[in-house]
N, C-alpha and C positions, 0 to 999 in steps of 0.2 A: 337876381335871385338863381338859385341852382336848382337841384332836382327835388330838395326837400326846401322847408321853409315856404313864404309866402310872399308874393309882392308887396312893398310896403304901399303902393300906391290905391289899394282897395278900400272900399269905404267901410265905416263901421256899421255894426250890427245895431239893432232894434234895442230898446229901454227895457225889455222883457229877457231875461238869460234864455239861450238855445233860441233866438229869433232870427231872422230874414238878417243877413250880412256877416253873420258869425260862422267861423268854421266848425259847426257841430258835429262829432262824431257819428259814424254811421252804426245805427244799431245792430245791423247784420254783419258789422267788419270785424269784429273778434271772433264771431262764430265761423266765419268764412277761413279766416289765417289759422286756426285752429284746426281746423275739421269738422267741427261741430255743426257745422249748418247742413238742415235737411235738404237735400235736392231733390228733384222728383226721382231720379235714380234709385232713391233710395225708400222711395215708398214701400210699404207692404200693406197684405190684405189676406187674413185667413182663409185659407182655402182657394187662393186665386191661382190663375191658370197664368202661362206664358205666351206672349204673340212671337210669331216668328213671320217673316215678311219673303217671299220667292220674289227674285228679282230677275229682269232679261241678262241674257248673257250677250247680247247682241246689240245693236243700236238701232238697226230699221230692219224689220221683218214681217211678214204675215204670220199671225197664230194658226199653224195646220189643226194642231191636238192638243190638249191638255188632259192628261191620265193623273187623277189624284187617289186611285183606288189602293195603293200599296202605302201611301200616307196616312191614308184614314185606317188602314187595317195596323197602323201603328201602336203599340201599346202605350196607353198616357197619353194619346191623341183624342180629343174632346170635338174638333172642328176643322175642319178644311173648306176656305171657301174660294169661288173665282168669280169673275164677272156675273155669271149667270144664276146666282146663289144672291147675288145682292135683291134687297127686301124690296126696293121702291123703282117707281122709272126714271127717277131722278140718280144718275150713276157718274155723273161729272162734277167736279167744282173748279172755282179760281178765283182770284181776288176781284178780278176786273169781268176777265172772259171767264165763261165756266168751259173751258176745253180739254180739262183734265182729266181722265175717267180714273176713278178710284181705284178699279184694277183693271190692266190692259185687255182691250178687246177687239178681237181681229187684227189689230196691228202691234206692234212695239215702237216706240217712235224715239228711243233712247236708251242708251246704256243703264241698266239698273233701274228702269221699270218695273214697279210692283206689277206682279201677273196673279200671285195668290199668298193667302193668309192662313197660318195653322195656330191654332191652339192647344197648349199642350200643358202637362200636369209638373213640368220640368223644362228650362230653356233648352238643356241639350236634346232633350226629345224632340223639341219642337224645331232645332235646328236639322236635326237628322231626318226627321217627318217632311220638311220642307227641301230636301236635298233630294226623296224618292220623288217626287212631282215630276212627273215627264213630262217635258213642253217640246213640240215640235215644230220648228220656225221655218219659214221660207223667206232667205234672206233677199231684202231689197237693197238697192242703190243708195248710199248715203249723201243727201245735201250737208255740205261743212261748210260752205262760204258764199259770198254774193255770188260767184259766178256760176256753182251749182244750183243755188238756188232760183236764180232766175233766168235760166236758162229757156230758151222758149218748149225744150221738150223735158224740161225738170218736171219731176214726180213732187206733188204737192205732199207736205207735211203733213195738213189738215185738210183734206176733201169736204168740199160742200161748204166752206165757212160763211157761216151768215153774220155775224160781229158786227159792231158799229164803225169799224176801223176799215173795212174790206171796201166801202166806198172810195176811198181816197187814196188806194196805193194802185199801183201800175203791174204788181203778180201777187198772186196769193200767198206767196212764201216772202212777202213782204207784210209783217205784221203790223206796223203803224210807221208814219212818214209826219215830220212836223217841218216846214221850211218857218226861216225868220228872214223875212225882206224889208229892209228899210234904206231908204234914198235909190242910188244908181250906182252901183259897182264899177260898171263899164265905164263910166265919166269918170271916176274918181279913179280908176286904173290908170287913167291917162296923166293924171296930173300929180302921180306918185314920183318920187325920184328915186325910189328904191324901192324894191320888191323881193321878198322873201317866201320860199314856198318849203315845204314839209310834208313826207308822209310818214306817218306814225302807226306803231302796231302796242297795243295796250294788253298786256298777259290776263287771262280769267285767274280770279283770287277767290279764295276761301274764305268765308268767315272765321274758321278753325276757331272756333269757341270750343272752350274746354269741357263744358259737360253736354253730352252727345243727348239727341231727344229720346224723349222717356215719357211715359205717362201710364195712368193706372185708370180705366175705367170700370167702374161698379155698377152692375144693374139694379134698379130701383125696384120697390113694389108695387110702384104705380105704374111700371109698364116703361119709366124711363131710365134716363142713365146719368150717375155723376161720374165727370170727367175731372181729376187731376192730372195738369199735364204745363210742362214747360214752353210758355209759347209769346208770343209779342203784342197779339190783339185779341181778347178773351170773344169779343161779340162778335168779331170777323169770322172767328172760328165757329162759334154758334151757327152764324148764318149759312156757313157752306156745311155744316154736319148736320142739321137738323133734318133737310129734305132728304139726302140720302137716306137717315136712318125711318125716315116716315114719321116722326114727331114734331108735335108742336115743341117751339122755343123754349117754352116755360118745363117742357120734361127732359130737355138737356140742361142740366145743371153743370157748369164749368166753375172750378175755383183753379185759382194759379197755384202750382208748385214750385218750389227750388228752381232758379232759372239760371245755368252757369254758363252765360253769356250769350249773346244773340247776334247783334251788329246786321241785322236784318235778314237773318239765314232761319229764324224762326217766324215771318211774317207768313208764309205759307204754311197750309198743312202738312203733316208729315205722317205719323201714325197717328192720328186723333181718330179719323174716322174708322179706319182696321182696328182698334182696340175697342172701339165702341161695337160694331160689328159684331166683333166675336164675343164680348160680354152678352149681347142680346140675345146671342144664338145659342149660347152653351148657359146661360142663366146664371154663371161665374164670373167674379172679378178676373179681370185681364191686364197684366201688366207686358209693356212693351219697353225695351230698352235697347236702342242701337248700340253696335259696336263701331269703333270707329272707322272701319272699312265701310258700313252702311251707311253712316252720318255723312260721308262725302257723296254717297248718291241719293241721298234721301232729303236734301233740301236743295234751294237755287244758290248760286254762285254770282260775282259780280262779271257783268256782260265783257268778254273780250273786245276789243275795237279797233278798228283801222279808220284812220282820221286823217285827212286831206286837207291842209290848209296854207292860204296864201294871205301875207298882209302886207300892205304899201306904205309906206310914209313919206314923207317931206324929209328934206336934209338936215333941219331941223330936229327931227325925231318926233314931228306930230303925225298920228296914225291917220291915213287917208280912207282905208278900206280894208275891209276882211272880205274872205271868201272860203267856206269850210262847207266839209261833207263828212259826215261820222255815220259809220256802220256800225251799230252794236249788233252783236250775235246773240240773240235771245235763246235760242235751243228751241227744245220742242214743245214748250207750253209758255202759254202768255207771261204766266205771274205777273210782275208790276211793270213788264216792258215797255208799256205806252208812256207810262209815268217818267219813266226814267228817259225815254227819247224827248219827252216834253222838256226834261231838267236839263238836259246834254245839249238841246238844239236853243233853248233861251238864255241858258248861262254859257255857251259857246264862244263869246267875246270874252269872256272873262269880265273882272272889273275895270274895265279902260273905257275911256272917250271913243267913241268910232261911228261916224255920222252913216258912213256906207256901208251896208252890212248883206251877206246873201250865205245864210247857212242852211243846210239841208242837213237832218237826221233821221236814220230808218233803224227801225229792227228787224231782223230777219228770224222767221222760222227755219230752225235748222235741224238736223238728228243729234246735234252735240247738249251736252248734259245743258238743263233749264238754267236760265240765268235770270235774277230779277233783283231784290233790294240788297243792298249792302251800303254800311255808312259812305256816305258821299253821293250816291244815287243819280249816277249820270254826269255830274259835275266833275268828278275826280278824273275821269277818260278826257273830259273837254280841257282842263287844267293844264293836264302832263303835256296836251299839245300847244295849247296858247302861250304857255310859259317857254317852252323849248322854241317858240316863233318870236318870242320877245328876243331873247338871247342870241338869235341868228340877226337879227334885225340890229340891234345893239352892236354887233360885232362889225358888222356890213358897215354900220355909220361912224363906227371907230367910238361910239359912246358909253358911259358906263352903263350898266344894265338895271343898275338901280335907277338912276338919275332917267333913263328910258321910261322906266317902270312909273316914275313919279311923274314926269311930264304928262303922261297920257291918263293918268289916276283919274276913275271918277270921285263924285265927292256927292254930298248930299244936294237934290237937285237935278242931278244928272237923267238924261233922260236915254233909257236903256234901249237896245234893239228892237224890243219888243213893244215900244211906244209908252212904257210905262215908267213914271218919274219915279227916282228912288227919295221916298219923304221921310228917312230917318238918317242918322249920320252913317256917313260912309267914309272912315277916315283911312283911306287907302295909302295915301301919299305918308302918313302919319307911323303908320304902322311900319312902313318901309324904312323911314327914318330911324324909328327905334328899334328896330332889329338889326339893322346895320352899326347903329350906336354900340350896341353891345359889346363889352370886350371880347376879345378873339382867346380860343386857346392857344397855351405857348405852344412853339416849333419843337419838334422833337421830343414831345414829352415821354416818350417810350425808355429817352435813354436815363437811367438810374446816376445817382451822386458820383458814382465811378464808371463814367462813361461806358457801362455794360447796357444790352437792350434788357428791357423787359419785355418778351415777347407777347406777355398778354394785351399789349396796349398795340401791338402791331397789325398789322391785315395778315388773316389766318390765325391770329391768337395764340392758342396754346398747341397748336399742330406743328409750331417750330418752323416755318417755310421761309422766313426769312429774320435776320438781324437788322434789317433797314436799308439792306444793298435792294437800290431801285425803287425807294419807296417816294412817292411824291404827293405832297397837299395840294387839295382845291378846294375852292370856295366858290357855291354858288346860293343863289336867291331866289325866291318865288312867291306869291301871294294868289289869293284867290277869293274868288265868292261863291257863296252858298245859300240856296233858300231855306227858310225856317217854315217849316208845317205843311199841311197838305196844300195842294196847288189847284189851279186851272178849273173852279168852280165848284172843287170837293166841300160839299158842307161840313167843315172841321171843327167839331165841337168836343166838348167833355162834360163829364158829369160828376158831381162830389155830393155826398150827403156828409153832413156835420153835426153832431150832436152835444151837448152842452149840460152836465148834469154834475151833482156832488155827489162823490163816491168817497165813503171813508172820512166824511168831514173836508173835503178838499175838492175844489171844481175842476172837472177834467172834460177836456175834450175830445171826441172819438171822430177818426175821419175814415171815410169808407169810400173807394173809388175801385174801379175796375182795371187802374194802370197795372200796367207789367212791370214788376222790378226785376231788370234784366242785369242790374249792376251798376246801373247810372246814377244812382242815391235818390231816387224820387221819394221813397218815403221818408229820406231825412229832411228834405223839402218840405213837403206837405206838413209835417212836422212843427219845423220852423215857421209855416206861414201861420199854422194856426194858433202858433204862442205868441207873434206878433200883433194879429188880430183879434185876439181874444184873451190876450193876457195872461193865459194860463201856463204853469209850467208841465203840467201831465198832459201828455198828448198819448192816446191810444190810435193806432193805425191799425183797422182790421184789414184780413186778408182779401186779395183783391178777389173777384168773383163775378156773375152773372146776374148776382140779385139786385145789382145796382145798375144803374143806366150806363152806356160805353163812356170810355175815356180813350176810344181813337188805340191807334197803335203806337207803341214805344218805337217811334223812328221820325225820321225828318228833324232832328232836335226840337220836337214839338211838347214834348209832355211836360217840362216845367212852366213852360208857355201856355199850353193849352190846359193841362190837367191842374197845374199850379193856378190858372186862372181860376177856374171852377172854383177849387177850395178855395182860395183868397173871397171870392163872390158868395159863396154858402157859408163862409166865418163871418161875412159883414152882414149879411141878412141876421145868421143867429144873434149877433151882436145887437143891431138893432133892436129886436123881439128881447133880449135880455134887459137893454137900458130901458124898454118900455114897460117892462117889468118891473124894474127900478121906481120908474116914475109915479107908476100904480102906488107903490107901498110907500116911498119915500118922499117924493117930491113936492109933497105938501109941506114938509118939514124944513125944505133947502131950496130956496131960488136958481141955485147953480143947476139945478136938475132940468131945467128947461131952457137956462140961458148960455150955458158953456158949452163949449165943445168935449164931450164927454169921451173918455178913454178907458180901457180895459188894460190894466197894468199889474202883474204878480197879482194876481187873485183880487184885484182892488178895482171899484170905479172911480175915476179920478177925473177931474176937470184937465182942461189944456193948462192952467196953471200949476197943476202938481197937489191940489186938495182933494183929499179922501172925500169921498162922499160913502162909501159903503162897502163892504164885503161882498165880494162874487156869493159866498155862500148864504148871505142871507138875502140877497136879490133872488138866487134861486131856490134857497128854503127845498122843499122836496119836490121842486118840479124838473122837468126835462124840455130842452128847447131843440128841437130837429129840423134839419132843412136839407133837402136835396135840391140841388140846383144847375143847368148848364151853363156853360161859358163857352162863347165862340168869338173866335177872330173876325176881323173883317172878310167881307165875302170876296172872293176872286172870282174870276172868268176864265172860260176855256179859252185858249190860243184860238185865232184865225186859222185854218187850216191851208188857207193860199197863201198869207202874208205872215203870221204868226204874230199878229197883233193882239195887245189884251193887256189887261192888268192881271197877269197867272199867278205871281206870288204875292205873299203879304207881308213878308220880312227877309233881308239879307245880313246873312254875317258874313265877315273879313276876318283872315289870318294871314300872315306873312311869316316867311321861314329863312334862317340864313344856314346852310348846311356847310360844314367842316370837315372834311373827308380825309383820308390818306391810302392811296392805292398803290400796292407793287404792282407796277407796268410791266415785270417779265412773269411774273406769275397771275396775274389777274384778277387779284385779292384785294378786296375793298373795306376799309375799316373806317365807320362814320363815325368821327370825334365828337362832333356837337350836333345839334339840331336845336337853334335857339327861335322860338317862336315869340311873337306879338299879335295879340287879339284883342277884339272889342267884344265884351261880353254885354254891354249894356249896363247891367247889375249883376254883380257876384250876389247871390243869393247864399252860397257856402263858399266862401272862395278856397276851400281845400279841396270841394269835389270839382271845381271849377278848373283849377289847375291838373288836377288828375284826369279829367275828361281831354285837356289840351294834351296832355302827355300820351294818354293810351292813343288817342288819334293820329300822332304824331308817329309813332312805333307802327302802327298799322299801316302807314304811309310809307316808312321805311321797307317793312317787309316786302311792298310790292315794287318796289323802286331796285332791291337787291337780291330777293331769294324767293319770293311766293309767285308759285304759279302751277293752275291746275294744267297738267298736259293733257291734251287729246291728241290721238292718232289720227292724223288727215285722211287717211285711208278707210280706216272702219268706225272711226268715231268714237272708239273706246277711250274712257279715263286709264291714264297710265300709271299716275303715280297715288292713288287713293289711299295714303295712310301720312302719319308723321314722320314714318321714316324716310320716305322720299319726297314729301309735301314741304316743304323749311317753313317753321315760322321764327320769328325772333325770340331770342331768351332773354335773360337778364345780363349776357355775356354779350350781346349783341346791341344792347339798349345804349345809345350814348348819353352825355348828359344832356339835360334839355332844360335849360333856362328859360323862362315865360316871363314876359312883361304884359298885364291886364290892363287893358283900357276899359274905362268905365263910362261909355256916353250913351245917355239914355233913350230909348226908342219910347214915344209918348202914347204909342199904340197899344204897346204891350205893357203888361202888369210889372209894377215896379221898373218899369223901363229896361226889363232883362233883356236879353238876346240870346236865341240857341246855341248853344257851345259845342255840342260834340263831334259835329261833320266838321268845319269848315278846315282844321289842323289836318284831317287825312288828305285833304285837296294839296295843298301847299307843300308839304313835305315832301312829297315824291318827286316833283319836277326840281326841287331845290337840290335833293341826293343827286339825281342826275345832271344837273346843272354843275355840281362840283365835281363829280365824275370828269365832265367833260372839260372842265377847268383843269385837272390835274392831268388829263392824258391828250389832248387836243381831238378827241374820236368825237364823230357826229353824233352815235347814241341814238337812235331815234325807237328803240324798243324796251319795253319794261317787261320783266325785271332784266336787270343785266346782269349778264354771266359771264364768267371768266373768259370764255373765248371770244365774245364780243372786244376785251381789252386788250387780249393777245393777238389778234388777227386769225385765230382759230377755226371761228365760227363757219 
């Protein structure tokens, strides 16, 4: 298939229209396309104020003094707050480690750190007032890499660390360390006929969501606050916000506002606490909306990394060993870095069988921008390196790179380097076979019928840099492995409240969860599940808020698995209650009520043979049935901190890509022609959404391959390109054809057999593009993104 339409091999949907397996359209889709959707930045409240944040202009410095007098004297200003104005002794927050100050105290640790906040009656007034705050800094040396972070005389980014990771690292500027050791690498190295080594550099990527951070905090009469915000995890936000405000959690009421993309960048707090503080201080609603410049400083990014890999193999291509060291730059604060380290280490061998492994992954504290969650979460960086290694190994052995991968591909039952067996389908070799079998795009498709060049199809596009001179085609392959869900002993669960009743003479189901809909289509799937399990047509999805139990984060490809599982569980419990009501009302008149497998379909109670027993309207009458229930996936366990052994992940997803590129070797311009993908999704609950997720993840991988990178000055640790003028992301003109082949091999441990979809294609698309560029140019290209100067020898 191409970029439109659906694969022909996806299974059909349920018997209730709009149920599981159908390409049901998203209820928010038309609104978003036409510009009518209400995002968090569109919110308005009578008599509201505007909040503004003053950020540090340096990356590492002592704060000598802060003078807010002139800002406070500005007409229209209602409040100015610094660290000393915070209402409680709890003045830090964090996802796992509470090391991030609400406002800087004593020192700043990265460029753009919040120092003070202002509330005023107009956004321009708030910005001008913030600019009047005088901060005197005494600059300190910056920690920017492993050498400066771990030197014997290195300044500590965080003095007096007492978190639970500090006991197993060799230096306080190392945030976390995770080894994965299995077998005997030294002995295996002696058995290897061929050894390849590589040092790889992975750039810092921004989530680049189009809707910047925003929210509205409204003080309540009970002394609490109502916060309407674009986020990824309502209950995690609540857990961090309430202690800083000095309020019980039931007085901090959070409702999800319209989210304009996330990709991990909204998993940490941004403006949430600041808006609430200003609202409670002034007694007025306060709205904060970042501009694009602020957004680059207001959220974490993907960890840049340096990766050192060694692979060995026999002459016939079987892997003998892997030795790897992965150094992730976590920046100034912890965020999700410990979990990213765990993923990078445990998935660092890739989807391959290798018995002797020695992997070490660490994350550093530095004065660079904080890094945390982004789509792929540690596995992306590792995949870039191990797939480059597989190409090097194939070249040295004189083997086809796809055949080498297939020869070493894991399958169901494979024992991972962590000692965990893969207990669900792992069709790595089959995905590679499928993606290689897809038809290739025609050669020189930029030639028109009259043999004139269509520059839109050439490297450089409408900039008219070439008419085909020096343009060379390359083809590359890659495959990756990504975990699904939270790992390493995290209690990963979700909650769903489902209600069934008669409204206007029709049975209606209402689903209420705290799941953050960030564009992934979760609300569509929840309605499909309710239709399938309850047999109704009309389903209402309530707004996500903290008045229902936690749904966890919209990340780790987990929401359809976990919150979908919770919706399914709650629907099943509702169904049983409804059927019991029917048995009480009608069971005495028909023995099938007691003996048959009863189903709810099309608003009726039917037997497994299709006999209609009753209308749901008659069963429910004027009663309503409501259930709120949790659903958990299987428990996992932490990786051993010495060996890395442990049942750390609950599920794995796999995707393979073939990239076709054309490169102007004289100018260093790259045109990605096609990124074909084959992926196992377990069960496609909504085929249209599945393909959209795969194509979206593929394009994000393309971005980090050839254009996306936050550039940080190595001497000052300042961000050089905090704007979409200088930080480039793919547009529709950069997006290639993305044919998708969807494989459905059910995971028996998951609801409906599904497998998390959204992250896996981001892994393999990046190394596939790099492999294709190497194929076209013959260059080694061990860093991403690839820039023109890397291809022309002028770097």
